[in-house]
C-alpha positions as CSV (number, residue, x, y, z in Angstrom):
1,N,-9.1,-17.4,10.5
2,K,-10.1,-17.2,6.8
3,I,-6.3,-18.4,5.5
4,N,-4.8,-21.7,5.7
5,E,-2.3,-23.6,3.8
6,E,-4.9,-25.4,1.8
7,F,-6.1,-21.9,0.9
8,N,-2.5,-20.7,0.2
9,V,-1.8,-23.7,-1.8
10,L,-4.9,-22.7,-4.0
11,L,-4.2,-19.2,-4.6
12,N,-0.3,-19.6,-5.1
13,N,-1.7,-21.6,-8.1
14,L,-3.2,-18.6,-9.5
15,T,-1.6,-15.5,-11.4
16,L,-2.1,-12.0,-10.1
17,E,-4.1,-11.7,-13.3
18,E,-6.7,-14.7,-12.6
19,L,-7.1,-13.4,-8.9
20,I,-8.0,-9.7,-10.0
21,G,-10.4,-11.2,-12.5
22,L,-11.6,-13.5,-9.6
23,K,-12.3,-10.5,-7.2
24,L,-14.0,-8.6,-9.6
25,E,-16.4,-11.6,-10.6
26,L,-16.9,-12.6,-7.3
27,S,-17.7,-8.8,-6.3
28,S,-20.1,-8.0,-9.2
29,K,-21.9,-11.5,-8.9
30,Y,-24.8,-10.2,-6.5
31,I,-25.2,-7.3,-8.4
32,N,-25.7,-8.4,-11.7
33,N,-22.7,-8.3,-13.0
34,K,-22.8,-4.8,-13.3
35,L,-20.1,-2.2,-11.5
36,Y,-21.9,0.9,-11.8
37,N,-20.2,4.1,-11.4
38,I,-16.9,2.0,-10.8
39,T,-14.5,3.0,-13.6
40,I,-12.5,-0.3,-13.2
41,W,-10.0,0.8,-15.9
42,R,-8.9,4.0,-14.4
43,S,-9.5,2.3,-10.7
44,T,-6.9,-0.5,-11.7
45,Y,-3.7,2.0,-12.0
46,Y,-4.6,3.1,-7.9
47,I,-5.5,-0.1,-6.9
48,C,-2.2,-1.7,-7.6
49,R,-0.2,1.0,-6.8
50,E,-2.2,0.6,-3.1
51,A,-1.3,-3.1,-3.0
52,V,2.5,-2.8,-3.8
53,L,2.9,-0.1,-0.8
54,R,1.0,-2.9,1.3
55,Y,3.1,-5.3,0.0
56,A,6.3,-3.2,0.7
57,L,5.5,-2.2,3.9
58,S,4.4,-5.6,5.3
59,S,8.0,-7.0,3.5
60,C,9.9,-5.0,4.5
61,R,11.0,-4.4,8.6
62,T,11.5,-0.3,7.7
63,I,10.6,2.6,5.5
64,R,13.8,2.9,3.9
65,D,13.6,-0.9,3.2
66,A,10.4,-0.7,1.6
67,A,11.4,2.4,-0.2
68,S,14.4,0.7,-1.8
69,L,12.4,-2.7,-2.9
70,M,10.1,-0.4,-4.8
71,G,13.0,1.9,-6.2
72,I,11.9,5.3,-5.3
73,S,12.9,7.9,-2.3
74,E,12.1,7.6,1.1
75,S,10.0,10.6,0.9
76,L,8.6,10.0,-2.3
77,F,7.4,6.4,-0.3
78,R,6.0,8.6,2.9
79,K,4.2,10.7,0.4
80,E,2.7,7.9,-1.3
81,I,1.4,6.1,2.1
82,K,-0.2,9.6,2.5
83,K,-2.0,9.8,-0.8
84,Y,-3.3,6.2,-0.3
85,K,-3.8,6.8,3.1
86,I,-2.2,3.9,4.9
87,N,-2.1,3.7,8.5
88,L,1.4,2.3,10.0
89,T,0.1,1.4,13.2
90,D,-0.8,-2.2,14.1
91,D,-4.4,-1.1,14.9
92,D,-5.5,-2.1,11.3
């Protein structure tokens, strides 16, 4: 398992902005710090939305609760799940 208590403590001390920046740095490290053909500014909108959807699904028992957490209707939540191609089964 990649995640242990020490990792959780280190991760908890980072802000979300620092974590995203670190992930981008690590992703580009082996390609000479260039993320060619990836429009980071435009992509962050979608990346953040998908992350929030996944968080809501993992922290709530039902889709209704997850939609409520996000402040959107259940039907919109389901549309977003389809849009981001999120698998609702435990087979991930």
